[in-house]
PATOR-152480 format. One record per residue: residue number from 0; chain; y, x, z of N, C-alpha, C, O, CB in turn. Coordinates in pm, whole numbers, plus 50000, padded with zeros to 5 digits. Atoms other than C-alpha are relative to their C-alpha. Glycine has a CB too. Layout:
+-----+------+-------+-------+-------+-------+-------+-------+-------+-------+-------+-------+-------+-------+-------+-------+-------+
: pos : unit :   nyy :   nxx :   nzz :  cayy :  caxx :  cazz :   cyy :   cxx :   czz :   oyy :   oxx :   ozz :  cbyy :  cbxx :  cbzz :
+-----+------+-------+-------+-------+-------+-------+-------+-------+-------+-------+-------+-------+-------+-------+-------+-------+
: NUM :    A :     Y :     X :     Z :     Y :     X :     Z :     Y :     X :     Z :     Y :     X :     Z :     Y :     X :     Z :
...
+-----+------+-------+-------+-------+-------+-------+-------+-------+-------+-------+-------+-------+-------+-------+-------+-------+
END
This chain:
+-----+------+-------+-------+-------+-------+-------+-------+-------+-------+-------+-------+-------+-------+-------+-------+-------+
: pos : unit :   nyy :   nxx :   nzz :  cayy :  caxx :  cazz :   cyy :   cxx :   czz :   oyy :   oxx :   ozz :  cbyy :  cbxx :  cbzz :
+-----+------+-------+-------+-------+-------+-------+-------+-------+-------+-------+-------+-------+-------+-------+-------+-------+
:   0 :    A : 50010 : 50136 : 49995 : 54662 : 20732 : 45314 : 50025 : 49956 : 50159 : 49980 : 50027 : 50249 : 49856 : 49956 : 49938 :
:   1 :    A : 49947 : 50042 : 49857 : 54797 : 20550 : 45640 : 49884 : 49909 : 50034 : 49894 : 49792 : 49997 : 50161 : 49917 : 50006 :
:   2 :    A : 50146 : 50076 : 50023 : 54415 : 20421 : 45722 : 50067 : 49908 : 50130 : 50015 : 49796 : 50122 : 49810 : 50109 : 50025 :
:   3 :    A : 49985 : 50096 : 49881 : 54575 : 20236 : 46067 : 50070 : 49878 : 49937 : 50041 : 49762 : 49966 : 50090 : 50066 : 50130 :
:   4 :    A : 49931 : 50095 : 50064 : 54835 : 20064 : 45826 : 49876 : 49920 : 49902 : 49866 : 49797 : 49895 : 50131 : 50075 : 49915 :
:   5 :    A : 50130 : 50114 : 50100 : 54521 : 19933 : 45579 : 49940 : 49917 : 50106 : 49939 : 49793 : 50102 : 49839 : 50095 : 49909 :
:   6 :    A : 50088 : 50116 : 49923 : 54319 : 19813 : 45866 : 50084 : 49896 : 50043 : 50034 : 49784 : 50040 : 49923 : 50051 : 50131 :
:   7 :    A : 49893 : 50113 : 49957 : 54636 : 19607 : 45995 : 50001 : 49889 : 49880 : 49989 : 49768 : 49902 : 50167 : 50070 : 50022 :
:   8 :    A : 49974 : 50100 : 50100 : 54681 : 19458 : 45632 : 49854 : 49940 : 49972 : 49847 : 49823 : 49934 : 50074 : 50064 : 49864 :
:   9 :    A : 50121 : 50060 : 50036 : 54294 : 19414 : 45585 : 49962 : 49895 : 50092 : 49899 : 49793 : 50062 : 49897 : 50097 : 49990 :
:  10 :    A : 50014 : 50120 : 49907 : 54294 : 19227 : 45909 : 50064 : 49865 : 49970 : 50012 : 49754 : 49983 : 50053 : 50038 : 50126 :
:  11 :    A : 49872 : 50101 : 50029 : 54606 : 19020 : 45808 : 49922 : 49915 : 49884 : 49903 : 49793 : 49887 : 50170 : 50089 : 49936 :
:  12 :    A : 50045 : 50075 : 50141 : 54440 : 18951 : 45446 : 49874 : 49917 : 50070 : 49892 : 49796 : 50064 : 49944 : 50124 : 49848 :
:  13 :    A : 50096 : 50084 : 49959 : 54114 : 18818 : 45611 : 50046 : 49896 : 50091 : 49986 : 49788 : 50090 : 49901 : 50071 : 50054 :
:  14 :    A : 49953 : 50123 : 49912 : 54293 : 18606 : 45859 : 50080 : 49903 : 49920 : 50073 : 49783 : 49947 : 50090 : 50045 : 50124 :
:  15 :    A : 49965 : 50100 : 50110 : 54485 : 18455 : 45571 : 49926 : 49920 : 49918 : 49975 : 49829 : 49851 : 50057 : 50052 : 49923 :
:  16 :    A : 50087 : 50061 : 50095 : 54177 : 18350 : 45395 : 50046 : 49980 : 49866 : 50002 : 49885 : 49801 : 49963 : 49882 : 50045 :
:  17 :    A : 49969 : 50014 : 50137 : 54353 : 18411 : 45069 : 49922 : 50115 : 49949 : 49938 : 50230 : 49989 : 50156 : 50000 : 49964 :
:  18 :    A : 50090 : 49936 : 50082 : 54088 : 18546 : 44831 : 50064 : 50136 : 49913 : 50011 : 50247 : 49903 : 49947 : 49886 : 49903 :
:  19 :    A : 49904 : 49935 : 50067 : 54352 : 18711 : 44630 : 50060 : 50123 : 50071 : 50062 : 50237 : 50025 : 50098 : 49908 : 49971 :
:  20 :    A : 49966 : 49882 : 49919 : 54498 : 18909 : 44912 : 49884 : 50116 : 50057 : 49891 : 50236 : 50081 : 50067 : 49938 : 50117 :
:  21 :    A : 50113 : 49905 : 49937 : 54171 : 19027 : 45040 : 49965 : 50086 : 49890 : 49970 : 50207 : 49913 : 49862 : 49922 : 50058 :
:  22 :    A : 50035 : 49953 : 50105 : 54064 : 19118 : 44698 : 50078 : 50130 : 49950 : 50025 : 50220 : 49885 : 50004 : 49899 : 49920 :
:  23 :    A : 49915 : 49916 : 50043 : 54364 : 19329 : 44646 : 49972 : 50132 : 50042 : 50016 : 50223 : 49972 : 50117 : 49962 : 50032 :
:  24 :    A : 50063 : 49881 : 49945 : 54198 : 19613 : 44861 : 49906 : 50050 : 49924 : 49874 : 50165 : 49952 : 49947 : 49983 : 50120 :
:  25 :    A : 50099 : 49929 : 50036 : 53934 : 19672 : 44639 : 50014 : 50014 : 49863 : 50078 : 49934 : 49795 : 49882 : 49950 : 50041 :
:  26 :    A : 50020 : 49975 : 50159 : 53859 : 19827 : 44290 : 49937 : 49881 : 49919 : 49856 : 49806 : 49975 : 49900 : 50128 : 49976 :
:  27 :    A : 50062 : 50083 : 50101 : 53770 : 19605 : 43978 : 49835 : 50016 : 50026 : 49760 : 49920 : 50037 : 50051 : 50050 : 49842 :
:  28 :    A : 50150 : 49954 : 50006 : 53416 : 19801 : 44007 : 49954 : 50011 : 50132 : 49859 : 50087 : 50147 : 49976 : 50136 : 49927 :
:  29 :    A : 50039 : 49964 : 49860 : 53374 : 19793 : 44375 : 49865 : 49970 : 50017 : 49827 : 49874 : 49950 : 50078 : 49929 : 50105 :
:  30 :    A : 50140 : 50031 : 49960 : 53000 : 19796 : 44512 : 50028 : 49978 : 50156 : 50098 : 50048 : 50229 : 49884 : 50128 : 49962 :
:  31 :    A : 49988 : 50064 : 49860 : 52975 : 19610 : 44835 : 49869 : 49966 : 50067 : 49823 : 49865 : 50013 : 50081 : 49869 : 49992 :
:  32 :    A : 50119 : 49999 : 49957 : 52647 : 19621 : 45041 : 50021 : 49904 : 50124 : 50115 : 49941 : 50194 : 49947 : 50143 : 50024 :
:  33 :    A : 50014 : 50052 : 49900 : 52584 : 19349 : 45313 : 49883 : 49931 : 50021 : 49850 : 49862 : 49924 : 50090 : 49942 : 50016 :
:  34 :    A : 50147 : 50099 : 49990 : 52239 : 19176 : 45446 : 50075 : 49840 : 50023 : 49992 : 49749 : 50025 : 49870 : 50054 : 50174 :
:  35 :    A : 49944 : 50135 : 49966 : 52468 : 18852 : 45514 : 50014 : 49928 : 49852 : 49993 : 49809 : 49833 : 50154 : 50013 : 50086 :
:  36 :    A : 49995 : 50041 : 50143 : 52522 : 18820 : 45137 : 49873 : 49949 : 49947 : 49869 : 49859 : 49863 : 50041 : 50113 : 49915 :
:  37 :    A : 50153 : 50053 : 50046 : 52144 : 18770 : 45086 : 50015 : 49855 : 50026 : 49985 : 49784 : 49930 : 49859 : 50068 : 50094 :
:  38 :    A : 49992 : 50139 : 49979 : 52201 : 18435 : 45226 : 50084 : 49902 : 49925 : 50070 : 49780 : 49931 : 50032 : 49988 : 50115 :
:  39 :    A : 49881 : 50070 : 50083 : 52478 : 18323 : 45009 : 49974 : 50011 : 49879 : 49951 : 49905 : 49821 : 50136 : 50050 : 50015 :
:  40 :    A : 50017 : 49977 : 50139 : 52429 : 18471 : 44677 : 49854 : 50064 : 49964 : 49816 : 50081 : 49848 : 50116 : 50093 : 49954 :
:  41 :    A : 50138 : 49964 : 50054 : 52069 : 18604 : 44702 : 49985 : 50158 : 49966 : 49886 : 50197 : 49904 : 49971 : 49913 : 49864 :
:  42 :    A : 50020 : 49882 : 50018 : 52137 : 18971 : 44692 : 50087 : 50071 : 50107 : 50187 : 50013 : 50148 : 50024 : 50031 : 49865 :
:  43 :    A : 49922 : 49929 : 49904 : 52270 : 19230 : 44939 : 50082 : 50140 : 49960 : 50139 : 50220 : 50035 : 49906 : 50029 : 50104 :
:  44 :    A : 49918 : 49904 : 50048 : 52420 : 19465 : 44701 : 50092 : 49933 : 49878 : 50039 : 49911 : 49769 : 49912 : 50124 : 49954 :
:  45 :    A : 49923 : 50018 : 50121 : 52728 : 19348 : 44482 : 50074 : 50082 : 49931 : 50130 : 50175 : 49989 : 50069 : 49925 : 50012 :
:  46 :    A : 49906 : 49934 : 50071 : 52912 : 19475 : 44187 : 50106 : 49949 : 49934 : 50082 : 49874 : 49839 : 49949 : 50058 : 49927 :
:  47 :    A : 49879 : 50032 : 50068 : 53251 : 19415 : 44083 : 50077 : 49903 : 50088 : 50017 : 49858 : 50186 : 49973 : 49942 : 49859 :
:  48 :    A : 49934 : 50083 : 49941 : 53529 : 19195 : 44206 : 49975 : 49852 : 49989 : 49997 : 49773 : 50081 : 50108 : 50029 : 49971 :
:  49 :    A : 50059 : 50134 : 50042 : 53397 : 18880 : 44036 : 49891 : 49968 : 50111 : 49920 : 49878 : 50189 : 49931 : 50007 : 49841 :
:  50 :    A : 50077 : 49995 : 49905 : 53092 : 18914 : 44258 : 50019 : 49982 : 50142 : 49957 : 49905 : 50216 : 49961 : 50087 : 49985 :
:  51 :    A : 49929 : 50018 : 49882 : 53290 : 18972 : 44553 : 50057 : 49867 : 50032 : 50042 : 49819 : 50145 : 50099 : 50088 : 50001 :
:  52 :    A : 49894 : 50105 : 49972 : 53521 : 18667 : 44515 : 49865 : 49888 : 49991 : 49877 : 49791 : 50065 : 50156 : 49985 : 49871 :
:  53 :    A : 50098 : 50114 : 49987 : 53198 : 18446 : 44457 : 49957 : 49997 : 50144 : 49971 : 49894 : 50210 : 49872 : 50016 : 49902 :
:  54 :    A : 50039 : 50010 : 49879 : 53056 : 18555 : 44780 : 50086 : 49980 : 50118 : 50050 : 49913 : 50214 : 49937 : 50093 : 50015 :
:  55 :    A : 49914 : 50021 : 49907 : 53342 : 18573 : 44983 : 50067 : 49835 : 50006 : 50089 : 49782 : 50115 : 50100 : 50111 : 49976 :
:  56 :    A : 49979 : 50135 : 50009 : 53452 : 18218 : 44880 : 49922 : 49912 : 50041 : 49965 : 49804 : 50081 : 50016 : 49971 : 49900 :
:  57 :    A : 50110 : 50086 : 49937 : 53124 : 18079 : 44980 : 50002 : 50030 : 50137 : 49955 : 49943 : 50210 : 49857 : 50024 : 49944 :
:  58 :    A : 50039 : 49943 : 49867 : 53135 : 18281 : 45310 : 50130 : 49925 : 50067 : 50112 : 49869 : 50175 : 49988 : 50187 : 50013 :
:  59 :    A : 49859 : 50067 : 49929 : 53526 : 18138 : 45391 : 49970 : 49862 : 50000 : 49997 : 49796 : 50100 : 50153 : 50024 : 49915 :
:  60 :    A : 50039 : 50134 : 50004 : 53401 : 17813 : 45285 : 49887 : 49920 : 50087 : 49876 : 49797 : 50092 : 49969 : 49990 : 49883 :
:  61 :    A : 50093 : 50039 : 49924 : 53111 : 17795 : 45517 : 50060 : 50038 : 50136 : 49993 : 50025 : 50239 : 49867 : 50057 : 49963 :
:  62 :    A : 49955 : 49940 : 49832 : 53310 : 17927 : 45823 : 50155 : 50015 : 49979 : 50222 : 50117 : 49961 : 49919 : 50182 : 50056 :
:  63 :    A : 49824 : 50009 : 50022 : 53680 : 17794 : 45787 : 50068 : 50038 : 50107 : 50191 : 50039 : 50100 : 50064 : 49856 : 49972 :
:  64 :    A : 49925 : 49935 : 49883 : 53758 : 17936 : 46128 : 49977 : 50137 : 50009 : 50006 : 50193 : 50115 : 49965 : 49944 : 50130 :
:  65 :    A : 49997 : 49825 : 50029 : 53693 : 18311 : 46019 : 50114 : 50055 : 50020 : 50216 : 50027 : 49958 : 49968 : 50050 : 49858 :
:  66 :    A : 49885 : 49952 : 49948 : 53905 : 18529 : 46214 : 49929 : 50144 : 50012 : 49807 : 50144 : 50024 : 50063 : 49920 : 50140 :
:  67 :    A : 50015 : 49860 : 49968 : 53880 : 18923 : 46255 : 50105 : 50077 : 50087 : 50224 : 50082 : 50056 : 49992 : 50064 : 49879 :
:  68 :    A : 49916 : 49930 : 49911 : 54032 : 19112 : 46509 : 49965 : 50182 : 50016 : 49871 : 50224 : 50084 : 49980 : 49915 : 50145 :
:  69 :    A : 50050 : 49857 : 50018 : 54026 : 19512 : 46443 : 49983 : 50047 : 50140 : 50057 : 50013 : 50232 : 50103 : 50098 : 49915 :
:  70 :    A : 50029 : 49921 : 49844 : 53881 : 19716 : 46750 : 50052 : 50130 : 50000 : 50124 : 50174 : 50090 : 49835 : 50022 : 50043 :
:  71 :    A : 49983 : 49860 : 50013 : 53907 : 20067 : 46608 : 49981 : 50050 : 49845 : 49903 : 50007 : 49759 : 49898 : 50070 : 50098 :
:  72 :    A : 49998 : 49922 : 50152 : 53963 : 20277 : 46295 : 49938 : 50141 : 50041 : 49969 : 50207 : 50140 : 50177 : 50023 : 49920 :
:  73 :    A : 50046 : 49858 : 50031 : 53768 : 20590 : 46213 : 50028 : 50054 : 49881 : 49987 : 49998 : 49779 : 49868 : 50014 : 50009 :
:  74 :    A : 49979 : 49963 : 50112 : 53896 : 20802 : 45973 : 49928 : 50129 : 49913 : 49879 : 50229 : 49967 : 50117 : 50010 : 50016 :
:  75 :    A : 50063 : 49877 : 50046 : 53763 : 21035 : 45728 : 50049 : 50035 : 49871 : 50143 : 49969 : 49826 : 49854 : 49991 : 49995 :
:  76 :    A : 49955 : 49952 : 50160 : 53805 : 21217 : 45368 : 50015 : 49879 : 49905 : 49909 : 49864 : 49845 : 49879 : 50103 : 49925 :
:  77 :    A : 50012 : 50083 : 50112 : 53886 : 20936 : 45131 : 49886 : 49880 : 50056 : 49809 : 49824 : 49978 : 49948 : 50096 : 49859 :
:  78 :    A : 50092 : 50085 : 49945 : 53685 : 20705 : 45379 : 50047 : 49946 : 50114 : 50144 : 50003 : 50164 : 49883 : 50058 : 50021 :
:  79 :    A : 49960 : 50035 : 49858 : 53722 : 20505 : 45699 : 49882 : 49910 : 50051 : 49792 : 49877 : 49974 : 50149 : 49919 : 50007 :
:  80 :    A : 50074 : 50095 : 49950 : 53531 : 20289 : 45908 : 50082 : 49903 : 50109 : 50120 : 49952 : 50216 : 49881 : 50069 : 50056 :
:  81 :    A : 49970 : 50090 : 49920 : 53668 : 19961 : 46065 : 49907 : 49945 : 50070 : 49805 : 49899 : 50020 : 50057 : 49924 : 49949 :
:  82 :    A : 50108 : 50090 : 49925 : 53503 : 19815 : 46371 : 50115 : 49895 : 50027 : 50237 : 49909 : 50036 : 49910 : 50072 : 50154 :
:  83 :    A : 49909 : 50148 : 49980 : 53611 : 19431 : 46429 : 49908 : 49918 : 50065 : 49787 : 49941 : 50070 : 50056 : 49915 : 49854 :
:  84 :    A : 50082 : 50109 : 49944 : 53502 : 19132 : 46604 : 50053 : 49897 : 49921 : 50160 : 49896 : 49860 : 50010 : 49973 : 50157 :
:  85 :    A : 49961 : 50133 : 50074 : 53496 : 18799 : 46458 : 50018 : 49896 : 50088 : 49997 : 49917 : 50208 : 49900 : 49954 : 49900 :
:  86 :    A : 49999 : 50091 : 49919 : 53558 : 18467 : 46578 : 49913 : 49970 : 50111 : 49960 : 49906 : 50206 : 50004 : 49923 : 49938 :
:  87 :    A : 50094 : 50033 : 49931 : 53242 : 18446 : 46760 : 49973 : 50113 : 50123 : 49888 : 50112 : 50212 : 49891 : 49977 : 49905 :
:  88 :    A : 49997 : 49879 : 49913 : 53314 : 18768 : 46943 : 49873 : 50103 : 49960 : 49829 : 50176 : 50049 : 49989 : 49949 : 50161 :
:  89 :    A : 50093 : 49929 : 50054 : 53040 : 18949 : 46722 : 50050 : 50116 : 49940 : 50124 : 50108 : 49842 : 49931 : 49930 : 49917 :
:  90 :    A : 49942 : 49897 : 50056 : 53106 : 19303 : 46668 : 49954 : 50069 : 49886 : 49835 : 50102 : 49890 : 50011 : 50075 : 50081 :
:  91 :    A : 50033 : 49963 : 50135 : 53098 : 19442 : 46304 : 50051 : 50141 : 49961 : 50129 : 50190 : 50043 : 50056 : 49896 : 49907 :
:  92 :    A : 49936 : 49895 : 50049 : 53189 : 19751 : 46122 : 49998 : 49997 : 49842 : 49896 : 49956 : 49788 : 49939 : 50120 : 50058 :
:  93 :    A : 49990 : 49969 : 50128 : 53293 : 19817 : 45768 : 50029 : 50148 : 49949 : 50132 : 50203 : 49988 : 50090 : 49919 : 49959 :
:  94 :    A : 49970 : 49890 : 50033 : 53253 : 20149 : 45588 : 50056 : 49988 : 49876 : 50000 : 49935 : 49780 : 49904 : 50080 : 50010 :
:  95 :    A : 49912 : 50026 : 50148 : 53538 : 20172 : 45316 : 49979 : 50163 : 49944 : 49975 : 50262 : 50018 : 50212 : 49943 : 50028 :
:  96 :    A : 49957 : 49862 : 50080 : 53549 : 20475 : 45037 : 50082 : 49966 : 49914 : 50048 : 49873 : 49841 : 49895 : 50079 : 49927 :
:  97 :    A : 49901 : 49992 : 50081 : 53844 : 20502 : 44850 : 50013 : 50069 : 49882 : 49970 : 50183 : 49892 : 50075 : 50030 : 50057 :
:  98 :    A : 50010 : 49939 : 50106 : 53905 : 20594 : 44483 : 50167 : 50068 : 50015 : 50248 : 50049 : 50105 : 49951 : 49896 : 49867 :
:  99 :    A : 49888 : 49935 : 49989 : 54197 : 20810 : 44387 : 50157 : 49934 : 49986 : 50267 : 49990 : 49986 : 49977 : 50093 : 49913 :
: 100 :    A : 49859 : 50076 : 50017 : 54452 : 20514 : 44342 : 50005 : 49919 : 50137 : 50091 : 49833 : 50151 : 50009 : 49888 : 49853 :
: 101 :    A : 49977 : 50026 : 49838 : 54386 : 20435 : 44743 : 49908 : 49843 : 49998 : 49908 : 49778 : 50102 : 50212 : 49982 : 50058 :
: 102 :    A : 50075 : 50113 : 49998 : 54144 : 20113 : 44624 : 49865 : 50007 : 50071 : 49809 : 50116 : 50080 : 49984 : 49962 : 49872 :
: 103 :    A : 50174 : 49967 : 49938 : 53785 : 20054 : 44802 : 49925 : 49988 : 49898 : 49923 : 49884 : 49832 : 49927 : 49896 : 50118 :
: 104 :    A : 50091 : 50000 : 50121 : 53534 : 20167 : 44547 : 49853 : 49959 : 50060 : 49767 : 49913 : 49984 : 50000 : 50157 : 49919 :
: 105 :    A : 50125 : 50002 : 49926 : 53243 : 20139 : 44791 : 50016 : 49933 : 50139 : 50096 : 49989 : 50215 : 49948 : 50144 : 50015 :
: 106 :    A : 49987 : 50082 : 49850 : 53224 : 19904 : 45115 : 49852 : 49966 : 50035 : 49772 : 49940 : 49944 : 50101 : 49840 : 49994 :
: 107 :    A : 50101 : 50040 : 49924 : 52937 : 19830 : 45360 : 50013 : 49955 : 50126 : 50057 : 50016 : 50224 : 49925 : 50081 : 50005 :
: 108 :    A : 49961 : 50089 : 49867 : 52941 : 19571 : 45610 : 49845 : 50025 : 50116 : 49728 : 50013 : 50081 : 50026 : 49790 : 49938 :
: 109 :    A : 50106 : 49989 : 49863 : 52712 : 19630 : 45951 : 50037 : 49877 : 50095 : 50155 : 49845 : 50114 : 50026 : 50161 : 50100 :
: 110 :    A : 49953 : 50082 : 49904 : 52692 : 19357 : 46200 : 49900 : 50005 : 50122 : 49778 : 50011 : 50109 : 50021 : 49860 : 49942 :
: 111 :    A : 50089 : 49979 : 49862 : 52565 : 19379 : 46571 : 49918 : 49858 : 49999 : 49959 : 49754 : 49949 : 50108 : 50022 : 50162 :
: 112 :    A : 50090 : 50116 : 49974 : 52260 : 19141 : 46666 : 49919 : 49963 : 49890 : 49841 : 49869 : 49900 : 50071 : 49885 : 50039 :
+-----+------+-------+-------+-------+-------+-------+-------+-------+-------+-------+-------+-------+-------+-------+-------+-------+
END
């Protein structure tokens, strides 16, 4: 898997604000963890694309200027970490684990501050 290419497409998908394009990277059964989800959907661990769509649609609506710039890509076995900065220059990291089909099966977001 070309992790650098994945990170570039991941960044472009987020910056497009297209939920279909963003979710195309994720397995239908993905598990996603983020403390920021608590504010918008009431739980920090989400299961499945439908739950992610609900959360991310609310997140995008509340931040119409949302944008990401990838800072670095750390490669592992069937996993990677993408560090990036958002439109407020806040550093964040996403740890992504991949299934055999190349889709994200587990993701965890951490934010500085």
